[in-house]
C-alpha positions as CSV (number, residue, x, y, z in Angstrom):
1,M,32.8,-15.0,57.1
2,G,30.6,-18.2,56.0
3,Q,27.2,-17.0,56.2
4,Q,27.9,-14.0,55.0
5,Q,28.9,-15.0,51.8
6,L,26.2,-18.0,52.0
7,L,23.7,-14.8,52.3
8,L,25.2,-13.2,49.6
9,I,24.5,-16.5,47.1
10,V,20.8,-16.3,48.5
11,L,20.8,-12.4,47.8
12,G,21.7,-13.3,44.4
13,V,19.6,-16.0,43.6
14,I,16.9,-14.3,44.9
15,I,17.9,-11.3,42.1
16,V,18.5,-13.3,39.5
17,G,14.8,-15.0,40.1
18,I,13.1,-12.2,39.9
19,A,14.8,-10.6,36.8
20,V,14.0,-14.0,34.8
21,V,10.0,-13.4,36.0
22,A,10.7,-9.8,34.8
23,G,12.0,-10.6,31.3
24,I,9.6,-13.4,30.7
25,L,6.3,-11.1,31.2
26,I,8.1,-8.1,29.5
27,F,8.7,-10.9,26.6
28,K,4.9,-12.2,26.7
29,Q,3.6,-8.5,26.3
30,Q,6.0,-7.4,23.7
31,S,4.3,-10.3,21.6
32,I,1.2,-9.6,22.3
33,D,1.7,-6.0,21.4
34,N,3.3,-7.6,17.9
35,K,0.4,-10.0,17.7
36,R,-2.1,-6.5,17.7
37,D,-0.2,-5.0,15.4
38,I,-0.3,-7.8,12.8
39,V,-4.0,-8.2,13.1
40,T,-4.7,-4.8,12.6
41,N,-2.3,-4.3,9.6
42,E,-4.2,-7.2,7.8
43,A,-7.7,-5.8,8.7
44,H,-6.5,-2.5,7.0
45,N,-5.3,-5.0,4.4
46,I,-8.6,-6.2,3.7
47,A,-10.5,-3.1,3.9
48,T,-8.5,-1.5,1.5
49,L,-9.7,-4.3,-0.5
50,A,-13.2,-3.6,0.5
51,I,-12.8,0.0,-0.7
52,Q,-11.7,-1.4,-4.4
53,Y,-14.6,-3.2,-4.7
54,Y,-16.8,-0.2,-3.7
55,K,-14.9,2.3,-6.2
56,K,-14.3,-0.1,-9.0
57,A,-17.6,-0.2,-11.7
58,K,-20.0,-3.1,-11.8
59,L,-18.6,-3.7,-15.4
60,L,-15.2,-4.4,-14.1
61,G,-16.7,-6.6,-10.8
62,G,-17.0,-3.7,-8.2
63,G,-19.7,-2.5,-6.7
64,Q,-20.0,1.5,-7.8
65,Y,-20.1,3.2,-4.8
66,N,-21.9,-0.1,-3.0
67,Y,-20.2,-2.2,-0.9
68,A,-23.7,-5.1,-1.3
69,G,-22.1,-8.2,-2.6
70,W,-19.0,-7.7,-1.0
71,D,-16.7,-10.3,1.8
72,V,-13.8,-11.2,2.9
73,P,-11.6,-13.1,0.2
74,N,-11.5,-16.9,1.2
75,D,-7.9,-16.9,1.2
76,L,-7.7,-14.1,4.0
77,K,-10.8,-15.2,6.1
78,T,-8.4,-17.6,8.0
79,T,-4.7,-16.5,8.3
80,R,-2.1,-17.3,10.7
81,N,-2.1,-14.8,12.1
82,G,-5.9,-14.8,13.0
83,S,-9.7,-15.0,11.5
84,Y,-11.6,-12.1,9.6
85,T,-15.5,-11.6,9.5
86,A,-16.8,-8.4,7.8
87,T,-20.1,-7.7,8.3
88,V,-21.7,-4.8,5.3
89,T,-24.4,-2.5,6.0
90,P,-25.4,-1.3,2.0
91,P,-24.8,1.1,0.7
92,D,-21.5,2.3,1.7
93,K,-20.7,0.8,5.6
94,V,-18.4,-2.3,6.5
95,E,-17.2,-3.8,9.6
96,I,-14.7,-5.7,9.4
97,I,-13.5,-7.6,13.0
98,G,-10.9,-9.8,13.1
99,V,-9.7,-12.1,16.3
100,G,-6.0,-13.0,16.6
101,N,-4.9,-16.3,17.4
102,E,-2.6,-15.0,21.0
103,L,-4.5,-14.7,23.7
104,V,-4.3,-11.7,25.9
105,S,-5.6,-13.3,29.4
106,G,-7.6,-16.8,29.7
107,S,-9.5,-17.4,27.2
108,D,-9.4,-13.6,25.7
109,S,-8.2,-12.9,22.5
110,I,-6.9,-10.2,20.5
111,K,-9.6,-8.5,19.0
112,V,-9.6,-5.4,16.2
113,K,-12.5,-4.2,14.5
114,V,-11.8,-1.8,11.3
115,T,-14.6,0.3,10.7
116,V,-15.3,1.5,6.4
117,I,-17.5,3.9,5.7
118,G,-17.4,5.6,1.6
119,S,-13.6,5.4,1.6
120,Q,-12.9,6.0,5.4
121,I,-11.2,4.0,7.1
122,Q,-11.6,3.5,11.3
123,T,-9.5,1.5,13.6
124,E,-10.9,0.1,17.5
125,I,-8.7,-1.8,19.3
126,L,-11.5,-4.2,21.3
127,N,-9.3,-6.1,23.4
């Protein structure tokens, strides 16, 4: 009887250990997915600012259907979720790269590319 109880205790410890490890892995993946969504959302918000600049008349401080002269606003270049850079190809194309501060694996960070052509926004998850 004592040997059977000992076996059940060992089996219980193993099952609990596996459950804890599985929970940690699931939490980590969920955290990465949430950060990716946040970086994508912030990059989209920056893209809408670019479109506002594109459509606004030059007299009002816009580009008048040209992205030349536009850049990511200084307060949005680095946020607590990541950093953002823009590459402008006049007259009508902007690529915004968002790099999150959450590591996916090793030294790979979350990366999102949002391309704005005219008033159209396309999103690509790079990592």
